[in-house]
Structure formats: structure tokens, C-alpha cells
ZATOR-807911 format. One record per residue (C-alpha): residue in three letters; x negated, y, z. Coordinates in steps of 0.1 Angstrom, whole numbers, padded with zeros to 4 digits, always signed. Each point is the difference from the previous one (the first is absolute). Layout:
BEGIN
ALAXYZ
...
END
This chain:
BEGIN
MET-0005+0000+0000
LEU-0026+0026+0010
ARG-0011-0007-0036
ARG+0027+0004-0020
ALA+0010+0027+0023
SER-0039+0014-0008
ILE+0005-0010-0038
ALA+0031+0026+0000
ARG-0015+0028+0008
ASN-0033-0004-0018
PHE+0013-0010-0031
PRO+0036+0010-0004
VAL+0006-0009-0036
LEU-0010-0039+0010
GLU+0033+0002+0024
LYS+0017+0009-0024
VAL-0006-0024-0030
ALA+0004-0028+0028
GLY+0032+0011+0010
GLY+0009-0007-0033
ARG-0009-0031-0002
ARG+0018-0006+0030
ASN+0036+0016-0013
ALA-0002-0018-0032
GLU-0008-0034+0019
ARG+0033+0008+0015
GLY+0017+0009-0027
GLN-0016-0029-0016
ASP+0016-0022+0028
LYS+0033+0016+0000
ARG+0002-0007-0038
ALA-0008-0034+0008
ILE+0024-0007+0022
GLY+0029+0017-0019
VAL-0013-0019-0027
VAL+0004-0038+0017
LEU+0032+0014+0014
LEU+0013+0007-0035
GLU-0014-0033-0010
TRP+0022-0015+0033
SER+0028+0017-0011
LEU+0001-0010-0039
MET-0012-0038+0009
VAL+0031+0001+0031
ALA+0022+0016-0030
GLY-0006-0031-0027
TYR+0006-0025+0021
TYR+0029+0020+0009
ILE+0009-0001-0036
LEU-0008-0036-0007
TYR+0019-0011+0030
LEU+0035+0016-0012
SER-0005-0007-0036
VAL-0007-0041+0010
ASN+0024+0004+0020
GLY+0029+0021-0029
ILE-0012-0033-0022
VAL+0003-0026+0021
THR+0034+0011+0010
MET+0012+0005-0037
MET-0012-0030-0011
ASP+0020-0015+0033
PRO+0026-0024-0017
VAL+0029+0003+0015
LYS-0007+0033+0020
LYS+0030+0013-0020
ASP+0022-0031+0008
ARG-0015-0002+0034
GLY+0012+0040+0005
ALA+0040-0005-0017
GLY+0005-0030+0023
VAL-0014+0007+0030
GLN+0029-0005+0027
THR+0004+0009+0034
LYS+0005-0032+0018
GLU+0030+0019+0022
ALA+0012+0008-0034
LEU-0003-0036-0009
GLY+0017-0015+0027
LYS+0027+0026-0006
LYS+0000-0019-0035
ALA+0001-0030+0010
ASP+0025+0005+0030
ARG-0021-0011+0022
SER-0018+0018+0029
GLU-0025-0025+0008
ILE-0017+0004-0037
ALA-0018+0034+0018
ARG-0028-0022+0014
LEU-0013-0018-0031
ASP-0029+0003-0011
LEU+0001+0005-0042
SER-0027+0005-0021
PRO-0005+0025-0027
TYR+0009-0022-0024
GLU+0035-0011+0020
ARG+0005+0036+0003
ILE+0003-0003-0040
ILE+0024-0028+0005
ALA+0015+0012+0024
HIS+0017+0033-0023
GLU+0023-0032-0015
VAL+0017-0003+0033
LEU+0037+0006-0010
ASP+0017+0020+0026
ALA+0024-0020+0014
GLU+0026+0033+0000
GLN-0006-0011-0038
LEU+0009-0028-0001
GLU+0044+0002-0004
GLY+0022-0022+0013
GLY-0002-0038+0007
PHE+0013-0028-0019
ASP+0040+0013+0002
THR-0014+0024-0018
ILE-0004-0021-0030
GLY+0033-0007-0021
GLY+0001-0040-0014
LEU-0027-0027+0005
GLU+0019-0012+0030
GLN-0019-0034-0005
GLN-0037+0014-0008
LYS+0002+0025+0031
ARG+0010-0033+0026
GLU-0031-0020-0009
ILE-0024+0029+0000
PHE+0012+0010+0029
GLU-0003-0032+0017
LEU-0031-0004-0014
ALA-0019+0030+0005
VAL+0016+0019+0020
LEU+0005-0023+0025
PRO-0035-0011+0003
LEU-0016+0039-0001
LYS+0024+0013+0027
ARG-0004-0030+0021
PRO-0035-0013-0002
ASP-0001-0010+0032
LEU+0028-0022-0002
PHE-0003-0018-0033
ASN-0042-0005+0004
LYS+0015-0027+0032
ARG+0014-0021-0016
GLY-0026-0011-0023
LYS-0021+0013-0030
LEU+0021-0007-0027
LEU+0032+0022+0015
GLY-0013+0038-0010
SER-0005+0019-0030
PRO-0014-0008-0033
LYS-0030+0012-0007
GLY+0022+0020-0032
ILE+0033+0011-0015
LEU+0002+0009-0040
PHE+0039+0017-0008
TYR+0001-0001-0038
GLY+0024+0010-0026
ALA+0013+0028-0023
PRO-0011+0035+0010
GLY+0025+0015+0026
THR+0013-0025+0022
GLY-0012+0004+0027
LYS-0033-0012+0006
THR-0013+0028+0013
MET+0027+0005+0028
LEU+0000-0037+0010
ALA-0039+0007+0009
LYS+0011+0028+0021
ALA+0031-0013+0015
ILE-0029-0027+0014
ALA-0016+0025+0017
ARG+0028+0018+0019
GLU+0017-0029+0011
SER-0034-0015+0010
GLY-0018+0027+0015
ALA-0028-0005-0017
ALA-0029+0025-0012
PHE+0006+0005-0041
ILE-0034+0004-0022
ASN+0016+0011-0035
LEU-0037-0014-0016
ARG-0002+0027-0032
MET-0027-0015-0029
SER-0013+0037+0002
THR-0009-0003+0037
LEU-0021-0033-0010
THR-0021+0014-0029
ASN-0035+0018+0003
LYS-0023+0010-0025
TYR-0028-0015+0021
PHE-0010-0032+0001
GLY+0009-0017+0035
GLU+0027+0026+0011
SER+0025-0020-0009
ASN-0002-0033+0017
LYS-0010+0026+0031
LEU+0037+0010-0003
VAL+0016-0032-0009
SER-0016-0014+0035
ALA+0010+0033+0018
VAL+0037-0010-0011
PHE+0001-0035+0019
SER-0017+0016+0029
LEU+0021+0028+0001
ALA+0032-0018-0007
ASN-0022-0030+0033
LYS+0002+0032+0019
LEU+0036+0012-0003
ALA+0012-0035-0002
PRO+0029-0006-0002
THR-0006+0015-0036
ILE+0016-0007-0039
ILE-0028+0007-0023
PHE+0025+0007-0033
ILE-0009+0003-0033
ASP+0021+0014-0025
GLU-0004-0014-0035
ILE-0026-0021+0012
GLU-0006-0020-0033
SER-0018+0036-0015
PHE-0027-0010+0027
LEU+0003-0037+0009
ARG+0006-0011-0037
VAL-0016-0030-0013
ARG-0038+0001-0006
GLY-0017-0002-0035
ARG-0031+0004-0017
GLY+0003+0033-0004
ASP+0005+0012+0034
ASP-0027+0022+0008
ALA-0023-0016+0031
PRO+0008+0031+0028
TRP+0037-0010-0009
ILE-0003-0041+0006
SER-0021+0014+0030
LEU+0030+0022+0016
LYS+0024-0028-0009
ALA-0025-0027+0018
GLU-0001+0019+0029
PHE+0034+0005+0001
MET+0006-0036+0002
THR-0022-0010+0022
LEU+0006+0023+0025
TRP+0040-0007-0003
ASP-0002-0037+0003
GLY-0026+0007+0032
ILE+0014+0018+0021
LEU+0032-0013-0005
THR-0010-0041+0006
GLU-0030+0012+0028
SER+0025+0017+0024
ALA+0039-0001+0004
VAL-0004+0038-0006
PRO+0037+0009-0005
ILE-0014+0018-0040
MET+0024-0008-0027
VAL-0009+0010-0039
LEU+0031+0008-0021
GLY-0005+0002-0040
ALA+0025+0013-0021
SER+0005-0002-0036
ASN+0014-0001-0037
ARG-0024-0021-0016
PRO-0005-0028+0025
TYR-0011-0023-0027
ASP-0033+0025-0002
LEU-0013-0011+0034
ASP-0028-0019+0004
PRO+0005-0037+0009
ALA-0020+0007+0037
ILE+0022+0030+0008
LEU+0033-0018-0011
ARG-0018-0027+0027
ARG-0007+0026+0031
LEU+0040+0012-0012
PRO+0016-0037+0011
ARG+0043+0017+0005
GLN+0006+0020-0031
PHE+0033+0013-0003
GLU+0023+0007-0032
ILE+0012+0036+0003
PRO+0027+0000-0032
LEU+0027+0024-0011
PRO+0026+0002+0022
ASP+0034-0016-0014
PRO+0035+0017+0000
LYS+0002-0009+0038
GLN-0030+0018+0010
ARG+0001+0027-0021
ALA+0030+0015+0018
GLU-0016-0006+0026
ILE-0032+0019-0013
LEU+0031+0025-0005
ARG+0012+0005+0031
LEU-0029+0008+0019
LEU-0013+0019-0021
LEU+0038+0025+0001
LYS+0001-0009+0034
GLU-0011+0033+0010
GLU+0014+0024-0030
HIS+0032+0019-0008
VAL+0017-0031-0023
ASP+0043+0001-0005
TYR+0005-0034+0003
GLU+0033-0006-0015
SER-0015+0005-0034
VAL-0036-0021+0008
LYS+0002-0034-0004
LEU-0028-0016+0009
GLY+0005-0031-0009
ALA+0010+0014-0033
LEU-0028+0021-0004
ALA-0028-0030+0009
ALA+0017-0016-0030
GLU-0003+0024-0022
THR-0038+0002+0013
GLU-0020-0035-0014
GLY-0034+0004-0003
TYR-0001+0029+0026
SER-0031-0007+0025
GLY+0003+0019+0037
SER-0022+0019-0013
ASP+0022+0013-0030
LEU+0033+0002+0023
LYS-0016+0024+0021
GLU-0012+0018-0033
LEU+0038-0005-0012
CYS+0014+0011+0036
ARG-0022+0034+0001
ALA+0008+0007-0035
ALA+0037-0005+0006
VAL+0000+0022+0039
MET-0014+0033-0029
MET+0030-0001-0023
PRO+0022+0022+0032
VAL-0034+0027+0002
ARG+0000-0003-0038
ASP+0039+0010-0002
VAL-0006+0029+0023
MET-0029+0012-0021
TYR+0014-0001-0026
LEU-0008+0020-0031
PRO+0017+0018-0029
ALA-0014-0005-0034
GLY-0035+0022-0005
GLY+0003+0002+0038
SER-0035+0008+0016
LEU-0014-0025+0032
THR-0017+0037+0014
ALA+0043+0012+0002
LEU+0005-0028+0024
ASP+0011+0007+0036
VAL-0020-0028+0015
ASP-0004+0019+0032
GLY+0041+0001+0005
LEU+0002-0039-0011
GLN+0017-0011+0038
ALA+0011-0036+0005
GLU+0034+0000+0011
HIS+0004+0014-0038
LEU-0012-0032-0012
ARG+0028-0026-0008
GLN-0003-0039+0006
VAL-0013-0024-0015
THR+0021-0021-0026
MET+0000-0028-0021
GLU-0004+0022-0034
ASP-0033+0012+0017
LEU-0015-0035-0002
ARG+0011-0009-0030
ASN-0015+0028-0017
ALA-0030-0002+0021
MET-0002-0040-0017
LYS-0003+0017-0033
ARG-0034+0020+0014
VAL-0013-0023+0020
LYS-0010-0033-0019
PRO-0014-0031+0019
THR-0031-0001+0001
GLY-0025-0001-0030
HIS+0038+0002-0022
ALA-0014+0032-0017
ALA-0031-0008-0007
GLN+0007-0031-0015
ASP+0032+0011-0021
TYR-0025+0028-0017
GLU-0023-0026-0012
ARG+0023-0019-0012
ARG+0014+0027-0018
GLU-0035+0012-0008
SER-0009-0035-0014
ALA+0031-0001-0025
HIS-0007+0028-0013
ALA-0038-0005-0005
GLU+0013-0035-0018
HIS+0025+0024-0018
THR-0026+0018-0017
ALA-0027-0018+0000
HIS+0013-0038-0011
ILE-0015-0010-0036
SER+0014-0032-0014
PRO-0033-0024-0006
ALA+0022-0011-0032
PHE-0001+0037-0012
MET-0042+0004+0009
ASN-0004-0031-0018
THR+0017+0009-0034
ALA-0013+0034+0004
LEU-0040-0011+0005
SER+0009-0025-0029
LEU+0011+0030-0025
LEU-0025+0025+0013
LEU-0031-0025-0014
GLN+0016-0007-0032
SER+0014+0040-0006
LEU-0048-0001+0005
VAL-0004-0029-0031
GLN+0027+0014-0023
GLY-0003+0039+0005
HIS+0032+0007+0014
VAL+0025+0002+0031
PRO+0027-0018-0002
GLN+0030+0000+0023
VAL+0001-0016+0031
PRO+0033-0022+0004
GLY+0022+0020+0030
ALA-0024+0027-0002
ALA+0023+0032+0010
HIS-0004+0021-0026
GLY+0006-0014-0034
GLN-0035-0003-0022
ALA-0030+0003+0018
GLY-0022+0024-0026
GLY+0028+0012-0020
ASP+0013-0022-0026
GLY-0020-0028+0010
ARG-0023-0001-0033
SER-0038+0010-0002
ASN-0009+0035+0012
GLY-0024+0002-0028
ARG-0031-0010+0014
SER-0014-0030-0008
VAL-0022-0025+0027
END
């Protein structure tokens, strides 16, 4: 210190130089520290950006993220749907939560067997075969393995005959959870995800038991396997059948698969084996049609002095239950149409819709129902009639006799050889080429 003080007194210039160096070194140290801090900040920011990018890519590549978000159901909501509070204690996997979206609310299952007109024999047998074992599995399981519900039931028949209504009636009467399985729920573009969803169907059904798994138009999913089927589709079917057999044979869990089909002959034989009880749901006969009409018009404003359900049932041959519903819908619209009558050239915007009152509507009459029959035809009748008319028109306009064609071709060849165009027998316009003589040019 004394030496430095002496140097400062004797050599003030050197002291200034040394001080400048020290200040420069301090500035360099500060800049170095700033550079290090900046580098660390950039490195941390880079890692954070990398984390966000990787996380975003992984999230986008999640094959079921969108479906999982759409299908997430709280356990309380699922318990309300199945009308059983104990479901709130269940632990559901992400795939099971997707399938839980297909569980129908108990309130959506309108009516039981008493709301289905006709089919008395089928309803009684189905009730004994399916409803009782699902409703009292403890009672049936104690009597042996044979006394219980079958692993599957198939309803087949023409469209609109009540197959889906029967399935819902079974679920409502038995109190079972009802999984309305749609194939769009199971299909996924990522390999292996569809199999996981199929597995979730049966694991969720096991947790919600007693459960009904309903597949409408089952032939579109489990049709006959062929050489042209894709490998993922074959794997999906095999997974479904394996789980179907496994979960129902290894335990006494009350689970039933119900299928509805308009084309049962398209089903795979292995599926038909797993649907041992098969019920044909035919078109209603006159007595059943009268019962269906009675149920449909029960709450409507009908003039029963003029409406004769027996006569109407006799006139609606070929109508399914769904067709009769549309017929009644069109008939009850007739009184509304009378109130909304417009003169020729009137504008629909001039109608006083807000001024319509229910008491202004008259009763539905037999004439309304017969007029509705002109508008509502049996299922497919209008399309088939149109196809017949189009086919007849095409045959009429395009029909050419084979004999006429042979004669025309032979005469055409003869004309090429002889240098003239002869008359074709049976032609509609006299002689071809004017008078049938040579056209002035030789071959």
C-alpha cells in the first residue's frame, strides 16, 4: 500500500493508466457476466420452446384426443344416464369414457312392451327370454348355467317393423344400461385404436352390468368375411367376436348383444352362432295394424264416429309400423292445413301463423286418413314404382328388334358391295337414300 501510494505521488500518469485498466477489466467482467446470463436465458427459452413444440406435436398425434374430448362423461352424468347412482364410484379408462358417450339416457328409452302394437307372441317370448334374466340375474344363476339369458338376440325383418323399439323396450323393462353402439365410434384411422375401443365396449359393459349392447344394421359391420376385406377390418371383427365370447363365457355377468338387421343372410356365420335366438319381426297383419293405429291416435283429436280403425287397417295392406306412424302424422296435419288455407296465388308469408290456436283445429276424420294414404305409401313403394316406370320408358324408347338389326346389317353390307343403299324392311320412313337407286357413285 505504501509503495502504491508512493507511485501515485511520484508517477500520477502511471496511476491513471492502472486505474483505467482496472476499470476496463471491471467492464469486461460485467459484459462477460451479461453474455453468460444472456446465453443461459436463450438456452432456457430454447428448451422451453422445444418442450412446447414436442408437447404440441405429441398432442396433435394423439389418435383419440378429439374423440376423448367429445366423449368424456363425468361419472355422475353416466350414473344418471344409466339410472344407477353406484356408477359414480367407477373408475373409467379414457377409451371407456369414449364409449360412455353411447350410453343412452334412461329417459330416452320411451315406453315398454305395452307401447308396441301387435307382436304379442314375440313380445311374450322376448320378455321371458331376455328381460327376466337381466332383471333378476341372481334368481336365474342359482338354477344352473342353462337357465339364463342368451349371449345374443337377432331381430330381423322389413324396415320399420319395430326392431329398434323392441330393443329399447327390453332395456327399459329390465333396467339394464343401454349402449347404442355405432360403427363410427369404433372406426379410427390409426392402427390398433379401433381394437382398443372394441375392448372398451365390453369392459364398460362389464362395469355397467346388466348391460345391453345394441347394434342396428348389424350386417353393415359383421357381414360375411371375404378375400377383399382389409386387414384392420378383419382384425376388428375378430377382436369383437373374441371379446363377445370371452366375457360372456368366463363369467356370469349379465350382458346381452342385440342386433337388428334387414338382411340377416349377409351376416357372417360366426356371428349368427353368437346370436342363437333369432326373431323375425314381420309386417303387421290387419289386427296388428288396427292396434298400432289405436296406439298412434290415442292422444290425438280424432272423430271416432267417422274413423273406423278396422276398415283403415284393412286398407293399409303392406304398411309397416313406421309407415302407419307417418300416415297418422300426415292425417293430423290436414286440420292444420284447412286453417292455413290460401287462395290461389296467395303468399305463404301472408299466413298468420302466430294467430293459430289449438281450439281452431277440427277433429281428424276418416277422410283425412284416406287422403293421407294418397301421400304416404308403404316403405319403398314410391321408389319401386318410379323405377318400374323408368324401366318401362327406357325399354319402350330403346327397344330394337334383333331381327330388324340383322336385316339392317345384311342390307348395309349389300349396299357397300353394290354401291347403293336399299330400303330396310320395316323402316319407318320409306326408302333409304331417296328412291333406293344408286347415289351416282360406284364402289
